[in-house]
TORZADO-143934 format. One record per residue (C-alpha): residue number from 1; x, y, z. Coordinates in steps of 0.25 Angstrom, whole numbers. Layout:
BEGIN
<resi:NUM u:X v:Y w:Z>
...
//
This chain:
BEGIN
<resi:1 u:-245 v:-21 w:224>
<resi:2 u:-259 v:-19 w:229>
<resi:3 u:-258 v:-30 w:239>
<resi:4 u:-245 v:-24 w:244>
<resi:5 u:-252 v:-10 w:246>
<resi:6 u:-264 v:-16 w:252>
<resi:7 u:-255 v:-23 w:263>
<resi:8 u:-248 v:-11 w:265>
<resi:9 u:-259 v:0 w:266>
<resi:10 u:-270 v:-9 w:272>
<resi:11 u:-263 v:-19 w:281>
<resi:12 u:-249 v:-16 w:285>
<resi:13 u:-249 v:-1 w:287>
<resi:14 u:-263 v:-1 w:295>
<resi:15 u:-259 v:-13 w:303>
<resi:16 u:-245 v:-6 w:307>
<resi:17 u:-252 v:7 w:310>
<resi:18 u:-262 v:0 w:319>
<resi:19 u:-251 v:-8 w:326>
<resi:20 u:-243 v:5 w:329>
<resi:21 u:-256 v:12 w:333>
<resi:22 u:-259 v:1 w:343>
<resi:23 u:-245 v:1 w:349>
<resi:24 u:-246 v:16 w:350>
<resi:25 u:-259 v:15 w:358>
<resi:26 u:-252 v:4 w:367>
<resi:27 u:-240 v:13 w:369>
<resi:28 u:-250 v:24 w:374>
<resi:29 u:-258 v:15 w:383>
<resi:30 u:-245 v:10 w:390>
<resi:31 u:-240 v:24 w:392>
<resi:32 u:-253 v:28 w:398>
<resi:33 u:-252 v:18 w:409>
<resi:34 u:-237 v:21 w:411>
<resi:35 u:-232 v:7 w:406>
<resi:36 u:-220 v:12 w:399>
<resi:37 u:-213 v:-1 w:396>
<resi:38 u:-225 v:-6 w:388>
<resi:39 u:-226 v:8 w:381>
<resi:40 u:-212 v:6 w:377>
<resi:41 u:-214 v:-7 w:371>
<resi:42 u:-226 v:-2 w:364>
<resi:43 u:-218 v:9 w:358>
<resi:44 u:-207 v:-1 w:354>
<resi:45 u:-218 v:-9 w:347>
<resi:46 u:-223 v:3 w:340>
<resi:47 u:-209 v:7 w:335>
<resi:48 u:-207 v:-7 w:329>
<resi:49 u:-220 v:-7 w:322>
<resi:50 u:-217 v:6 w:316>
<resi:51 u:-204 v:1 w:311>
<resi:52 u:-211 v:-11 w:305>
<resi:53 u:-220 v:-2 w:297>
<resi:54 u:-209 v:6 w:292>
<resi:55 u:-201 v:-7 w:288>
<resi:56 u:-214 v:-12 w:280>
<resi:57 u:-214 v:1 w:273>
<resi:58 u:-199 v:0 w:269>
<resi:59 u:-202 v:-14 w:264>
<resi:60 u:-213 v:-9 w:255>
<resi:61 u:-203 v:1 w:249>
<resi:62 u:-191 v:-7 w:248>
<resi:63 u:-196 v:-22 w:247>
<resi:64 u:-184 v:-25 w:255>
<resi:65 u:-185 v:-38 w:263>
<resi:66 u:-177 v:-32 w:274>
<resi:67 u:-187 v:-21 w:277>
<resi:68 u:-198 v:-32 w:278>
<resi:69 u:-189 v:-39 w:288>
<resi:70 u:-188 v:-26 w:296>
<resi:71 u:-203 v:-25 w:296>
<resi:72 u:-204 v:-39 w:301>
<resi:73 u:-193 v:-36 w:312>
<resi:74 u:-200 v:-24 w:317>
<resi:75 u:-214 v:-31 w:317>
<resi:76 u:-207 v:-42 w:325>
<resi:77 u:-202 v:-32 w:335>
<resi:78 u:-215 v:-26 w:337>
<resi:79 u:-221 v:-40 w:339>
<resi:80 u:-211 v:-43 w:350>
<resi:81 u:-214 v:-30 w:357>
<resi:82 u:-229 v:-33 w:357>
<resi:83 u:-226 v:-47 w:362>
<resi:84 u:-219 v:-41 w:374>
<resi:85 u:-230 v:-32 w:376>
<resi:86 u:-240 v:-43 w:376>
<resi:87 u:-232 v:-51 w:386>
<resi:88 u:-230 v:-39 w:396>
<resi:89 u:-243 v:-31 w:394>
<resi:90 u:-254 v:-36 w:404>
<resi:91 u:-264 v:-24 w:403>
<resi:92 u:-276 v:-29 w:394>
<resi:93 u:-278 v:-15 w:387>
<resi:94 u:-263 v:-14 w:383>
<resi:95 u:-262 v:-29 w:380>
<resi:96 u:-273 v:-27 w:370>
<resi:97 u:-264 v:-16 w:363>
<resi:98 u:-253 v:-27 w:362>
<resi:99 u:-262 v:-37 w:356>
<resi:100 u:-268 v:-28 w:345>
<resi:101 u:-254 v:-23 w:342>
<resi:102 u:-249 v:-38 w:340>
<resi:103 u:-261 v:-40 w:331>
<resi:104 u:-258 v:-28 w:322>
<resi:105 u:-243 v:-33 w:322>
<resi:106 u:-247 v:-46 w:317>
<resi:107 u:-256 v:-40 w:306>
<resi:108 u:-244 v:-31 w:302>
<resi:109 u:-235 v:-43 w:301>
<resi:110 u:-245 v:-51 w:292>
<resi:111 u:-247 v:-40 w:283>
<resi:112 u:-233 v:-37 w:281>
<resi:113 u:-230 v:-51 w:278>
<resi:114 u:-240 v:-51 w:267>
<resi:115 u:-234 v:-38 w:262>
<resi:116 u:-220 v:-45 w:261>
<resi:117 u:-226 v:-56 w:254>
<resi:118 u:-233 v:-47 w:244>
<resi:119 u:-221 v:-39 w:241>
<resi:120 u:-212 v:-51 w:240>
<resi:121 u:-222 v:-58 w:230>
<resi:122 u:-223 v:-44 w:222>
<resi:123 u:-207 v:-44 w:221>
<resi:124 u:-207 v:-58 w:216>
<resi:125 u:-217 v:-56 w:206>
<resi:126 u:-210 v:-44 w:200>
<resi:127 u:-197 v:-52 w:200>
<resi:128 u:-203 v:-64 w:193>
<resi:129 u:-211 v:-56 w:183>
<resi:130 u:-199 v:-48 w:178>
<resi:131 u:-191 v:-60 w:177>
<resi:132 u:-201 v:-68 w:169>
<resi:133 u:-204 v:-56 w:160>
<resi:134 u:-189 v:-53 w:157>
<resi:135 u:-187 v:-68 w:154>
<resi:136 u:-199 v:-69 w:145>
<resi:137 u:-194 v:-56 w:138>
<resi:138 u:-180 v:-62 w:136>
<resi:139 u:-186 v:-75 w:131>
<resi:140 u:-195 v:-68 w:121>
<resi:141 u:-184 v:-60 w:115>
<resi:142 u:-175 v:-72 w:114>
<resi:143 u:-187 v:-80 w:107>
<resi:144 u:-189 v:-68 w:97>
<resi:145 u:-175 v:-67 w:94>
<resi:146 u:-174 v:-82 w:92>
<resi:147 u:-186 v:-82 w:83>
<resi:148 u:-181 v:-70 w:75>
<resi:149 u:-167 v:-77 w:73>
<resi:150 u:-174 v:-90 w:69>
<resi:151 u:-183 v:-83 w:59>
<resi:152 u:-171 v:-76 w:53>
<resi:153 u:-163 v:-89 w:52>
<resi:154 u:-175 v:-96 w:46>
<resi:155 u:-177 v:-85 w:36>
<resi:156 u:-163 v:-86 w:32>
<resi:157 u:-163 v:-101 w:30>
<resi:158 u:-175 v:-100 w:22>
<resi:159 u:-169 v:-89 w:13>
<resi:160 u:-157 v:-97 w:11>
<resi:161 u:-165 v:-110 w:8>
<resi:162 u:-173 v:-102 w:-2>
<resi:163 u:-161 v:-96 w:-8>
<resi:164 u:-155 v:-110 w:-10>
<resi:165 u:-168 v:-115 w:-16>
<resi:166 u:-168 v:-103 w:-26>
<resi:167 u:-154 v:-106 w:-31>
<resi:168 u:-158 v:-121 w:-33>
<resi:169 u:-170 v:-116 w:-41>
<resi:170 u:-161 v:-106 w:-48>
<resi:171 u:-153 v:-117 w:-54>
<resi:172 u:-165 v:-123 w:-59>
<resi:173 u:-173 v:-111 w:-63>
<resi:174 u:-164 v:-99 w:-62>
<resi:175 u:-174 v:-88 w:-65>
<resi:176 u:-185 v:-94 w:-57>
<resi:177 u:-175 v:-97 w:-45>
<resi:178 u:-170 v:-82 w:-45>
<resi:179 u:-185 v:-77 w:-45>
<resi:180 u:-189 v:-87 w:-34>
<resi:181 u:-177 v:-84 w:-26>
<resi:182 u:-179 v:-69 w:-27>
<resi:183 u:-194 v:-71 w:-23>
<resi:184 u:-190 v:-80 w:-11>
<resi:185 u:-180 v:-70 w:-6>
<resi:186 u:-189 v:-58 w:-7>
<resi:187 u:-200 v:-66 w:1>
<resi:188 u:-191 v:-71 w:12>
<resi:189 u:-185 v:-57 w:14>
<resi:190 u:-199 v:-51 w:14>
<resi:191 u:-207 v:-61 w:22>
<resi:192 u:-196 v:-65 w:33>
<resi:193 u:-184 v:-57 w:33>
<resi:194 u:-191 v:-43 w:34>
<resi:195 u:-200 v:-47 w:45>
<resi:196 u:-189 v:-53 w:53>
<resi:197 u:-180 v:-41 w:51>
<resi:198 u:-192 v:-32 w:55>
<resi:199 u:-194 v:-41 w:67>
<resi:200 u:-179 v:-40 w:71>
<resi:201 u:-180 v:-25 w:70>
<resi:202 u:-192 v:-24 w:79>
<resi:203 u:-185 v:-33 w:89>
<resi:204 u:-173 v:-25 w:90>
<resi:205 u:-181 v:-12 w:92>
<resi:206 u:-189 v:-19 w:103>
<resi:207 u:-176 v:-24 w:109>
<resi:208 u:-171 v:-9 w:109>
<resi:209 u:-183 v:-5 w:117>
<resi:210 u:-193 v:0 w:106>
<resi:211 u:-206 v:-6 w:111>
<resi:212 u:-213 v:2 w:100>
<resi:213 u:-208 v:-6 w:88>
<resi:214 u:-219 v:-14 w:80>
<resi:215 u:-216 v:-29 w:79>
<resi:216 u:-217 v:-33 w:64>
<resi:217 u:-225 v:-46 w:61>
<resi:218 u:-234 v:-46 w:72>
<resi:219 u:-247 v:-53 w:68>
<resi:220 u:-240 v:-62 w:57>
<resi:221 u:-244 v:-76 w:58>
<resi:222 u:-230 v:-82 w:54>
<resi:223 u:-217 v:-83 w:62>
<resi:224 u:-214 v:-68 w:60>
<resi:225 u:-228 v:-65 w:67>
<resi:226 u:-224 v:-75 w:79>
<resi:227 u:-210 v:-68 w:80>
<resi:228 u:-217 v:-54 w:79>
<resi:229 u:-227 v:-58 w:90>
<resi:230 u:-215 v:-63 w:99>
<resi:231 u:-208 v:-50 w:97>
<resi:232 u:-221 v:-42 w:100>
<resi:233 u:-222 v:-50 w:114>
<resi:234 u:-208 v:-45 w:116>
<resi:235 u:-211 v:-31 w:113>
<resi:236 u:-224 v:-31 w:122>
<resi:237 u:-215 v:-37 w:134>
<resi:238 u:-205 v:-27 w:131>
<resi:239 u:-215 v:-16 w:132>
<resi:240 u:-220 v:-22 w:145>
<resi:241 u:-206 v:-23 w:151>
<resi:242 u:-204 v:-8 w:148>
<resi:243 u:-217 v:-5 w:155>
<resi:244 u:-213 v:-13 w:167>
<resi:245 u:-199 v:-6 w:167>
<resi:246 u:-206 v:7 w:167>
<resi:247 u:-215 v:3 w:178>
<resi:248 u:-204 v:-2 w:186>
<resi:249 u:-196 v:11 w:184>
<resi:250 u:-208 v:19 w:188>
<resi:251 u:-210 v:11 w:201>
<resi:252 u:-195 v:12 w:204>
<resi:253 u:-196 v:27 w:203>
<resi:254 u:-209 v:27 w:212>
<resi:255 u:-202 v:18 w:221>
<resi:256 u:-189 v:27 w:222>
<resi:257 u:-198 v:39 w:224>
<resi:258 u:-206 v:32 w:235>
<resi:259 u:-193 v:28 w:241>
<resi:260 u:-188 v:43 w:242>
<resi:261 u:-202 v:47 w:248>
<resi:262 u:-201 v:35 w:258>
<resi:263 u:-187 v:39 w:261>
<resi:264 u:-191 v:54 w:264>
<resi:265 u:-203 v:49 w:272>
<resi:266 u:-194 v:39 w:280>
<resi:267 u:-184 v:50 w:283>
<resi:268 u:-195 v:59 w:288>
<resi:269 u:-202 v:48 w:296>
<resi:270 u:-188 v:45 w:302>
<resi:271 u:-186 v:59 w:307>
<resi:272 u:-200 v:60 w:312>
<resi:273 u:-199 v:47 w:320>
<resi:274 u:-186 v:51 w:325>
<resi:275 u:-191 v:64 w:331>
<resi:276 u:-203 v:56 w:337>
<resi:277 u:-194 v:46 w:343>
<resi:278 u:-186 v:57 w:349>
<resi:279 u:-198 v:62 w:355>
<resi:280 u:-202 v:48 w:360>
<resi:281 u:-189 v:47 w:367>
<resi:282 u:-190 v:60 w:374>
<resi:283 u:-204 v:56 w:379>
<resi:284 u:-198 v:43 w:383>
<resi:285 u:-188 v:50 w:391>
<resi:286 u:-199 v:58 w:398>
<resi:287 u:-206 v:46 w:401>
<resi:288 u:-194 v:40 w:407>
<resi:289 u:-192 v:52 w:416>
<resi:290 u:-206 v:51 w:420>
<resi:291 u:-205 v:36 w:423>
<resi:292 u:-193 v:39 w:433>
<resi:293 u:-202 v:50 w:440>
<resi:294 u:-213 v:40 w:441>
<resi:295 u:-203 v:29 w:446>
<resi:296 u:-199 v:39 w:457>
<resi:297 u:-213 v:42 w:460>
<resi:298 u:-216 v:27 w:461>
<resi:299 u:-205 v:26 w:471>
<resi:300 u:-211 v:37 w:480>
<resi:301 u:-225 v:30 w:479>
<resi:302 u:-218 v:17 w:483>
<resi:303 u:-212 v:24 w:496>
<resi:304 u:-226 v:30 w:499>
<resi:305 u:-232 v:16 w:497>
<resi:306 u:-222 v:11 w:507>
<resi:307 u:-227 v:21 w:517>
<resi:308 u:-241 v:16 w:514>
<resi:309 u:-237 v:2 w:516>
<resi:310 u:-232 v:6 w:530>
<resi:311 u:-245 v:13 w:534>
<resi:312 u:-252 v:1 w:528>
<resi:313 u:-244 v:-8 w:537>
<resi:314 u:-247 v:0 w:549>
<resi:315 u:-262 v:0 w:546>
<resi:316 u:-261 v:-15 w:544>
<resi:317 u:-255 v:-16 w:558>
<resi:318 u:-266 v:-8 w:564>
<resi:319 u:-276 v:-17 w:556>
<resi:320 u:-269 v:-29 w:563>
<resi:321 u:-271 v:-22 w:577>
<resi:322 u:-286 v:-19 w:573>
<resi:323 u:-287 v:-34 w:569>
<resi:324 u:-281 v:-38 w:583>
<resi:325 u:-291 v:-29 w:590>
<resi:326 u:-302 v:-35 w:581>
<resi:327 u:-298 v:-49 w:586>
<resi:328 u:-299 v:-44 w:600>
<resi:329 u:-313 v:-39 w:597>
<resi:330 u:-316 v:-52 w:591>
<resi:331 u:-311 v:-60 w:603>
<resi:332 u:-320 v:-51 w:612>
<resi:333 u:-332 v:-53 w:603>
<resi:334 u:-329 v:-68 w:604>
<resi:335 u:-329 v:-67 w:619>
<resi:336 u:-342 v:-59 w:618>
<resi:337 u:-347 v:-70 w:609>
<resi:338 u:-343 v:-81 w:620>
<resi:339 u:-350 v:-73 w:631>
<resi:340 u:-362 v:-72 w:622>
<resi:341 u:-362 v:-87 w:621>
<resi:342 u:-361 v:-88 w:636>
<resi:343 u:-373 v:-79 w:637>
<resi:344 u:-380 v:-88 w:627>
<resi:345 u:-377 v:-100 w:636>
<resi:346 u:-381 v:-93 w:648>
<resi:347 u:-394 v:-88 w:642>
<resi:348 u:-397 v:-103 w:638>
<resi:349 u:-395 v:-106 w:653>
<resi:350 u:-404 v:-95 w:657>
<resi:351 u:-414 v:-101 w:647>
<resi:352 u:-413 v:-115 w:653>
<resi:353 u:-415 v:-109 w:667>
<resi:354 u:-427 v:-101 w:662>
<resi:355 u:-432 v:-115 w:657>
<resi:356 u:-430 v:-120 w:671>
<resi:357 u:-437 v:-109 w:677>
<resi:358 u:-448 v:-111 w:667>
<resi:359 u:-449 v:-126 w:671>
<resi:360 u:-449 v:-121 w:686>
<resi:361 u:-461 v:-112 w:683>
<resi:362 u:-468 v:-123 w:676>
<resi:363 u:-466 v:-131 w:689>
<resi:364 u:-472 v:-120 w:697>
<resi:365 u:-484 v:-120 w:688>
<resi:366 u:-486 v:-135 w:689>
<resi:367 u:-485 v:-134 w:704>
<resi:368 u:-495 v:-123 w:704>
<resi:369 u:-504 v:-131 w:696>
<resi:370 u:-503 v:-143 w:706>
<resi:371 u:-506 v:-133 w:717>
<resi:372 u:-518 v:-129 w:710>
<resi:373 u:-522 v:-144 w:709>
<resi:374 u:-520 v:-146 w:724>
<resi:375 u:-528 v:-133 w:727>
<resi:376 u:-539 v:-139 w:719>
<resi:377 u:-538 v:-152 w:727>
<resi:378 u:-539 v:-144 w:740>
<resi:379 u:-551 v:-137 w:734>
<resi:380 u:-557 v:-150 w:731>
<resi:381 u:-554 v:-156 w:745>
<resi:382 u:-560 v:-143 w:751>
<resi:383 u:-572 v:-144 w:743>
<resi:384 u:-574 v:-159 w:747>
<resi:385 u:-571 v:-155 w:761>
<resi:386 u:-581 v:-145 w:761>
<resi:387 u:-591 v:-155 w:755>
<resi:388 u:-588 v:-165 w:765>
<resi:389 u:-589 v:-155 w:776>
<resi:390 u:-603 v:-151 w:771>
<resi:391 u:-607 v:-166 w:770>
<resi:392 u:-602 v:-168 w:784>
<resi:393 u:-610 v:-156 w:789>
<resi:394 u:-622 v:-162 w:782>
<resi:395 u:-620 v:-176 w:788>
<resi:396 u:-618 v:-170 w:801>
<resi:397 u:-631 v:-163 w:800>
<resi:398 u:-638 v:-175 w:796>
<resi:399 u:-632 v:-184 w:806>
<resi:400 u:-634 v:-175 w:817>
<resi:401 u:-627 v:-183 w:828>
<resi:402 u:-623 v:-193 w:819>
<resi:403 u:-608 v:-190 w:818>
<resi:404 u:-604 v:-201 w:810>
<resi:405 u:-606 v:-194 w:797>
<resi:406 u:-599 v:-182 w:801>
<resi:407 u:-587 v:-190 w:806>
<resi:408 u:-586 v:-196 w:792>
<resi:409 u:-587 v:-182 w:786>
<resi:410 u:-577 v:-178 w:796>
<resi:411 u:-568 v:-189 w:792>
<resi:412 u:-569 v:-185 w:777>
<resi:413 u:-566 v:-171 w:780>
<resi:414 u:-554 v:-176 w:787>
<resi:415 u:-549 v:-183 w:775>
<resi:416 u:-552 v:-171 w:767>
<resi:417 u:-544 v:-163 w:776>
<resi:418 u:-533 v:-173 w:775>
<resi:419 u:-533 v:-172 w:760>
<resi:420 u:-533 v:-157 w:761>
<resi:421 u:-520 v:-158 w:769>
<resi:422 u:-514 v:-167 w:759>
<resi:423 u:-518 v:-157 w:748>
<resi:424 u:-512 v:-146 w:757>
<resi:425 u:-499 v:-154 w:758>
<resi:426 u:-499 v:-155 w:743>
<resi:427 u:-501 v:-141 w:741>
<resi:428 u:-489 v:-139 w:750>
<resi:429 u:-481 v:-148 w:742>
<resi:430 u:-485 v:-141 w:729>
<resi:431 u:-481 v:-128 w:736>
<resi:432 u:-468 v:-133 w:739>
<resi:433 u:-466 v:-137 w:725>
<resi:434 u:-470 v:-123 w:721>
<resi:435 u:-459 v:-118 w:730>
<resi:436 u:-449 v:-128 w:725>
<resi:437 u:-452 v:-123 w:711>
<resi:438 u:-451 v:-109 w:715>
<resi:439 u:-437 v:-112 w:721>
<resi:440 u:-433 v:-118 w:707>
<resi:441 u:-438 v:-105 w:700>
<resi:442 u:-430 v:-97 w:710>
<resi:443 u:-418 v:-105 w:707>
<resi:444 u:-420 v:-104 w:692>
<resi:445 u:-421 v:-89 w:694>
<resi:446 u:-408 v:-89 w:701>
<resi:447 u:-402 v:-96 w:689>
<resi:448 u:-407 v:-86 w:680>
<resi:449 u:-400 v:-75 w:689>
<resi:450 u:-387 v:-82 w:688>
<resi:451 u:-388 v:-83 w:673>
<resi:452 u:-391 v:-68 w:672>
<resi:453 u:-379 v:-66 w:681>
<resi:454 u:-371 v:-74 w:670>
<resi:455 u:-377 v:-66 w:659>
<resi:456 u:-372 v:-53 w:667>
<resi:457 u:-358 v:-59 w:668>
<resi:458 u:-358 v:-62 w:653>
<resi:459 u:-363 v:-48 w:650>
<resi:460 u:-351 v:-43 w:658>
<resi:461 u:-341 v:-52 w:650>
<resi:462 u:-348 v:-46 w:637>
<resi:463 u:-345 v:-32 w:642>
<resi:464 u:-331 v:-36 w:645>
<resi:465 u:-329 v:-41 w:631>
<resi:466 u:-335 v:-29 w:625>
<resi:467 u:-325 v:-21 w:633>
<resi:468 u:-314 v:-29 w:627>
<resi:469 u:-321 v:-26 w:613>
<resi:470 u:-321 v:-11 w:616>
<resi:471 u:-306 v:-12 w:619>
<resi:472 u:-303 v:-19 w:606>
<resi:473 u:-312 v:-9 w:599>
<resi:474 u:-303 v:2 w:604>
<resi:475 u:-291 v:-5 w:600>
<resi:476 u:-297 v:-7 w:586>
<resi:477 u:-300 v:8 w:586>
<resi:478 u:-286 v:12 w:590>
<resi:479 u:-280 v:3 w:579>
<resi:480 u:-290 v:9 w:569>
<resi:481 u:-285 v:23 w:572>
<resi:482 u:-270 v:18 w:570>
<resi:483 u:-275 v:12 w:557>
<resi:484 u:-281 v:26 w:553>
<resi:485 u:-268 v:33 w:556>
<resi:486 u:-261 v:23 w:547>
<resi:487 u:-272 v:26 w:536>
<resi:488 u:-268 v:40 w:537>
<resi:489 u:-254 v:38 w:535>
<resi:490 u:-258 v:29 w:523>
<resi:491 u:-266 v:40 w:518>
<resi:492 u:-255 v:50 w:519>
<resi:493 u:-246 v:40 w:512>
<resi:494 u:-256 v:38 w:501>
<resi:495 u:-257 v:53 w:499>
<resi:496 u:-242 v:53 w:496>
<resi:497 u:-244 v:42 w:487>
<resi:498 u:-254 v:50 w:480>
<resi:499 u:-245 v:61 w:478>
<resi:500 u:-235 v:52 w:472>
<resi:501 u:-246 v:46 w:463>
<resi:502 u:-249 v:61 w:459>
<resi:503 u:-234 v:63 w:455>
<resi:504 u:-234 v:49 w:448>
<resi:505 u:-247 v:54 w:440>
<resi:506 u:-239 v:66 w:436>
<resi:507 u:-228 v:58 w:431>
<resi:508 u:-238 v:49 w:424>
<resi:509 u:-244 v:61 w:417>
<resi:510 u:-230 v:64 w:412>
<resi:511 u:-229 v:50 w:407>
<resi:512 u:-242 v:52 w:400>
<resi:513 u:-238 v:65 w:394>
<resi:514 u:-225 v:58 w:388>
<resi:515 u:-234 v:46 w:384>
<resi:516 u:-243 v:56 w:376>
<resi:517 u:-231 v:62 w:370>
<resi:518 u:-226 v:48 w:366>
<resi:519 u:-240 v:45 w:360>
<resi:520 u:-241 v:58 w:352>
<resi:521 u:-227 v:55 w:347>
<resi:522 u:-231 v:41 w:343>
<resi:523 u:-243 v:47 w:336>
<resi:524 u:-234 v:57 w:328>
<resi:525 u:-225 v:45 w:325>
<resi:526 u:-237 v:37 w:320>
<resi:527 u:-242 v:50 w:311>
<resi:528 u:-228 v:50 w:305>
<resi:529 u:-228 v:36 w:302>
<resi:530 u:-242 v:38 w:295>
<resi:531 u:-236 v:49 w:287>
<resi:532 u:-224 v:41 w:283>
<resi:533 u:-233 v:29 w:279>
<resi:534 u:-242 v:39 w:271>
<resi:535 u:-230 v:44 w:264>
<resi:536 u:-226 v:30 w:261>
<resi:537 u:-239 v:26 w:255>
<resi:538 u:-239 v:39 w:247>
<resi:539 u:-225 v:36 w:242>
//
């Protein structure tokens, strides 16, 4: 009995309450996100769980295996609904509700199975004990009666034997035999017959239900004492049987009273649940109407979305035009890049020409150096000429009329003059070289002028490319304006979508209100169930 109440109050009822509360929270969470299909399945699972709890309570009252099977069936239906939810629900938060509900249901099933085993064992023990006790009492009564009958027969036979002995002795000694026979009869009647008669009377009173009778001979050490002890055991068993019968009668009366209280509670519970279910049905109808409204709004939103898609397509076309203009701009940029490359090549050519100019200038420097050397040579010759002239003058002065020496000097001066002429020719040649180098420098400068002219041409090409780039940029600007116009249309459409979303929000508020009503009704239903369970526990 203690194990049965412990399983009921500490395991089954708390686990069932936790399961129903978890399903109620799951139902509310699904309604809050407008997942009506999931909310309906959660409500169905909650209803099956309530039926399972009620079937368990009925089974506790009736011990009817049919009620236990009904509880198992409702629990199995709850498990099937939860399995469907586990397969269809993908949101992590709501999936956690399903997992915890399945865990509570598994515990509920385990505890209920233990309860069924405890009740089955209790019923079996009761049946076995009553059967064994009844059989033991019947056997004890049979043994007492058989012992009493055997004792009477033995006493009778002993009396008959003693009587025969008395007659034989009487024949021998008449007076002594008569006296001995009288004494023997008196002893037999006093020591055996009277205790047996008293024992038989006590057994008859005990069989008639008088458990207050005192069993004679209890405590004796002979067969009469053993018989009295057996009858005393029979008396004690009869007293215990009467006590058990009274206890069973009181239990039956309490059970009947509890059944009446249970019936009254079930009737009130049925009325309350019926009213709540009607309210839930009305709320469901309101939710259905709201769902239709939301569906119509969804269709309007779909139409607006179509307009948005058209505007987006126009914007996409404009973007494609912008892309084409950007391609033209990229082509212009490539042309500019090509012209820049040519500019780089021409700049390299100009660098080469500058190098040539530098070489020419270096030639001029070398030529100038050579001219300097020639000038020095002329200077040396002039100095030598001057010296020879001086010597000639001196020699002429010495010789006087001797002109031979002067003639030699004059010849030497002539040679020097010849050398001076050659040096002059050399100077002329060097000057020609300088002129040639100058000519080359002029040619190089002309080349540089041509390069500059080419650079001008490239600049002109760059300007033309930039002009094309400006045209492409203008085209881009025009397409951007068209895209902006398309964006305005998209904005207008989005405003309409927002209006539709506002109406959808209003409908959602109605749905939430209905959901809140359903939640309150569910809480009321849970309160009624708690009251029902409290009444059952009290009963």
